[in-house]
C-alpha positions, 0 to 999 in steps of 0.5 A, spaced: 542 457 489 538 463 491 531 461 491 525 467 488 521 470 490 515 468 487 508 471 491 508 478 490 502 482 495 501 487 489 497 494 494 493 498 493 496 502 499 490 503 505 488 497 503 490 491 508 496 490 506 499 492 512 495 486 516 496 481 510 503 481 510 503 481 518 497 474 517 502 472 511 507 472 516 504 469 519 503 462 516 510 457 517 509 455 510 511 462 507 517 466 507 515 474 506 522 478 506 523 482 512 522 489 508 515 490 507 515 495 500 522 494 497 518 496 491 525 493 486 520 492 482 517 498 478 520 501 475 517 508 473 516 509 479 518 516 482 521 515 488 525 521 490 531 520 497 531 513 496 537 508 492 533 504 489 535 495 491 540 493 485 539 485 483 544 482 488 542 485 494 534 485 493 536 477 491 539 476 499 533 477 502 531 470 499 538 467 500 536 464 508 535 457 509 528 458 510 526 462 504 528 456 501 524 450 504 518 454 504 512 453 499 512 461 497 517 467 497 513 473 499 514 481 496 509 485 499 510 492 497 503 496 496 505 500 489 507 496 484 500 496 482 498 502 481 505 502 476 505 500 470 510 496 469 512 492 476 507 487 473 510 485 468 518 485 470 514 480 475 512 477 470 520 478 466 524 475 473 519 469 476 516 466 471 510 463 475 510 469 478 503 471 482 499 477 486 495 479 490 491 485 490 488 489 495 483 494 493 477 498 497 472 503 496 475 508 492 473 513 496 475 510 502 481 509 499 485 516 497 481 520 503 486 514 508 491 515 504 491 523 504 490 522 512 496 517 512 501 522 508 498 528 513 499 523 519 507 522 516 512 527 519 516 528 513 511 532 510 508 528 505 502 532 504 502 539 507 495 542 504 491 541 510 484 540 507 482 533 503 477 537 498 483 543 497 488 537 496 483 535 491 483 541 487 491 541 487 492 534 483 491 538 477 498 543 479 500 536 483 500 533 474 504 538 471 509 538 477 507 544 482 506 544 488 509 538 491 512 537 498 520 537 498 520 530 502 514 527 498 518 520 497 513 519 491 509 525 488 504 520 484 501 518 491 499 525 491 495 523 485 488 521 490 484 520 484 489 516 480 492 511 485 484 509 485 483 508 478 483 500 481 480 498 475 485 499 469 491 496 475 487 491 476 487 488 468 494 491 468 496 486 472 491 481 470 494 482 463 501 481 465 501 475 470 494 472 467 487 472 470 488 466 475 495 468 478 492 474 481 488 473 487 484 480 489 481 481 496 477 486 498 479 489 505 472 491 506 470 484 505 477 482 508 475 486 515 469 483 516 470 476 515 478 475 515 479 467 517 475 465 511 479 471 506 486 468 509 482 461 509 481 463 501 487 465 500 491 460 503 488 454 499 489 459 493 497 459 494 497 452 495 499 452 502 495 449 509 489 454 510 487 451 516 492 455 520 491 459 526 493 466 524 492 472 529 487 476 526 487 482 531 486 488 527 493 492 525 494 499 523 489 502 526 486 509 524 491 515 527 491 522 529 497 527 530 498 528 537 502 535 536 503 538 529 508 543 532 512 536 533 510 534 526 512 540 521 518 540 525 520 533 523 519 535 516 527 538 517 533 537 517 538 542 519 544 541 515 549 541 520 544 534 523 545 532 515 553 531 516 553 529 522 549 523 522 548 517 518 542 517 514 539 511 517 540 513 524 536 519 522 531 516 519 531 510 525 530 516 529 525 520 524 520 513 525 520 513 533 518 519 535 514 520 528 510 514 532 510 518 538 507 523 535 500 518 533 495 516 537 490 511 535 483 514 535 477 514 530 478 518 522 475 524 522 469 523 517 469 526 510 463 531 510 457 528 508 458 533 502 464 531 499 462 524 500 456 524 497 459 528 490 466 523 491 460 518 491 457 521 485 465 522 481 467 515 483 461 511 482 464 510 474 470 507 478 465 502 481 462 499 476 469 498 472 472 495 478 466 490 480 465 489 471 473 487 472 472 482 478 466 480 474 462 481 481 458 486 485 461 488 491 456 489 497 460 493 501 460 498 496 453 500 495 450 506 500 446 499 504 452 497 505 457 503 505 461 504 512 463 511 513 
C-alpha cells in the first residue's frame, strides 16, 4: 500500500520554498516528491496549459520503498498557501497533514515575484515596469491584459499574492494551528541552521542532521531581452513536430542559459516608501496572526 504524503510545503512564492525543499531533500529521514510544484491540491487555482495530476499519478510519486521507510513524506508546491481550498483538501486527504508556510515582507515578496515572472522566457509577465504591473491589477482581476502564456493568471495580482495574513488563517483553520509551522524568509536567511533545527524538531526527525545551506535560487537577471521575447512563442509547425515535454525541456534550458546571477535592481525609493505605507496594515495583520513582531520587517532591520 502506498504511503500517503503527510507534510506539505505550502508556499508562498519567492519566500524561500526552493531552498527549503532542497534542505528537506537532504534529510535522510524525509522523502520529498521528485517534482516540486505538483499542485495536486487547490482545485480553485486557475492553472492553464498544464494537465492536472490524477490521484493515481500523484500517489505514484510516493510509491517507492524509500517513501515507505521515511518518517514523513513531503509535497512542496508554492501556490498551496494562496489557494482557498488546498489546505482543506489536504486535511481531507491525509488526516494528520502538516503544513510548512513561508512568508516574506510583502513588498519584497511581490517585487521578487514580478522580477521572476519577467525572467521567465514564456512571457509570464509582459509589463516591463513593476509600477505599471501594479497599476494593471484591476484590469487583470477582470481578466484583461493577461499574457497568453501565463500559466497562472492569479500570479499577476501581486497584492493578493502577498496578502499572507488571510492565507495563514485559512491554513490554521483547515489543518490546526499546531500543525502549521511558519518560517519567515528573512529569519531563515539570517540563521538557516537554527531555522532548520527548529523545523526538524517540529517534524519529529533528527534535528542535528548536517545540511548544505549554501544559497539556493539566488536573484537572476536576463542576459538577452531579445532571446527572452523569442522564447515566448512556439511556431505552429514546431508544436506538431516536437513533443511537448521536449519543447518544455529545451525552453527551460535556454531560459537557464539566458539568466545570470545578479543582485536584483532595488526598487526606487519612492515606490518602496509608497508600498511600505500601503502594505503596513497587512504587515500588522500578519504579525497579529503569528502573535509576534518580526524585527526584520521594520525599518531598522529592513533589507533592500
